[in-house]
NUVO-305385 format. One record per residue (C-alpha): x, z, y; residue in three letters. Coordinates in steps of 0.5 Angstrom, whole numbers, plus 2048, in hexadecimal, padded with zeros to 3 digits. Example, Ala and Ser with C-alpha at 12.3 -4.5 7.8 and 13.67 -1.06 7.14 Angstrom:
<nodes>
   x   z   y res
 819 810 7F7 ALA
 81B 80E 7FE SER
</nodes>
This chain:
<nodes>
   x   z   y res
 7C3 80C 7DA VAL
 7BD 80F 7DE ASP
 7B8 80A 7DE PHE
 7B3 80F 7E3 MET
 7B9 810 7E8 ALA
 7BA 808 7E8 ILE
 7B2 807 7E9 GLN
 7B2 80C 7EE ASP
 7B8 809 7F2 ALA
 7B4 802 7F1 ILE
 7AE 805 7F4 ARG
 7B2 808 7FA GLY
 7B5 801 7FB MET
 7AE 7FE 7FB ILE
 7AC 803 800 ALA
 7B2 802 805 LYS
 7B0 7FB 804 VAL
 7A9 7FC 808 GLU
 7AD 7FC 80E HIS
 7AF 7F5 811 SER
 7B6 7F7 813 GLY
 7B8 7F9 80C SER
 7B4 7F3 809 ARG
 7B9 7EE 80D TRP
 7BF 7F3 80B PHE
 7BD 7F2 804 ILE
 7BC 7EB 805 VAL
 7C3 7EA 808 ALA
 7C6 7EE 802 VAL
 7C3 7E9 7FD GLY
 7C6 7E3 801 VAL
 7CD 7E6 801 ILE
 7CC 7E8 7FA ILE
 7CA 7E1 7F8 LEU
 7D0 7DE 7FD LEU
 7D5 7E2 7F9 ARG
 7D2 7DF 7F2 LEU
 7D2 7D8 7F6 ARG
 7CB 7D7 7F5 LEU
 7CB 7D4 7FC VAL
 7C4 7D0 7FC LEU
 7C1 7D7 7F9 PHE
 7C4 7DA 7FF ALA
 7C2 7D5 804 ALA
 7BA 7D6 801 ALA
 7BA 7DD 801 LEU
 7B9 7DF 808 PRO
 7B4 7D9 809 LEU
 7B0 7DB 803 MET
 7B0 7E3 805 ALA
 7AD 7E0 80C TYR
 7A8 7DC 809 TRP
 7A6 7E2 804 HIS
 7A6 7E7 809 TYR
 7A2 7E3 80E SER
 79D 7E1 809 ASN
 79C 7E8 807 GLN
 79B 7EA 80E ALA
 795 7E5 80F ALA
 792 7E7 809 GLU
 791 7EE 80A GLU
 78A 7F0 80B PRO
 787 7F2 812 ALA
 786 7F9 813 ASP
 77F 7F9 812 GLY
 77F 7F4 80C ALA
 77D 7F7 805 GLU
 782 7F6 800 VAL
 780 7F5 7F8 ASP
 783 7F8 7F2 GLN
 788 7F2 7F2 ASP
 78B 7F4 7F9 GLY
 788 7EE 7FC ASP
 783 7EE 802 ALA
 77C 7EE 800 ALA
 779 7E7 803 PRO
 774 7E8 809 PRO
 76D 7E9 807 PRO
 769 7E3 807 ALA
 764 7E2 80D LYS
 75D 7E0 80B ALA
</nodes>
């Protein structure tokens, strides 16, 4: 098994997930798989959790002019004297 090829395939899938339409397609595929496994509650929760995650992710992105520290978090605004 070529692990580098698998990693490249996973990175490619993650890059495709960056777009909103493909995100929801992957969520739909996950729901179908969970339903086939008869995990109905997980299948019902997956779209809700995905929506919650992506809406929080969009709200947490720093503004265009905000500085970003080493952790990728937005730096706090300078204190006013």
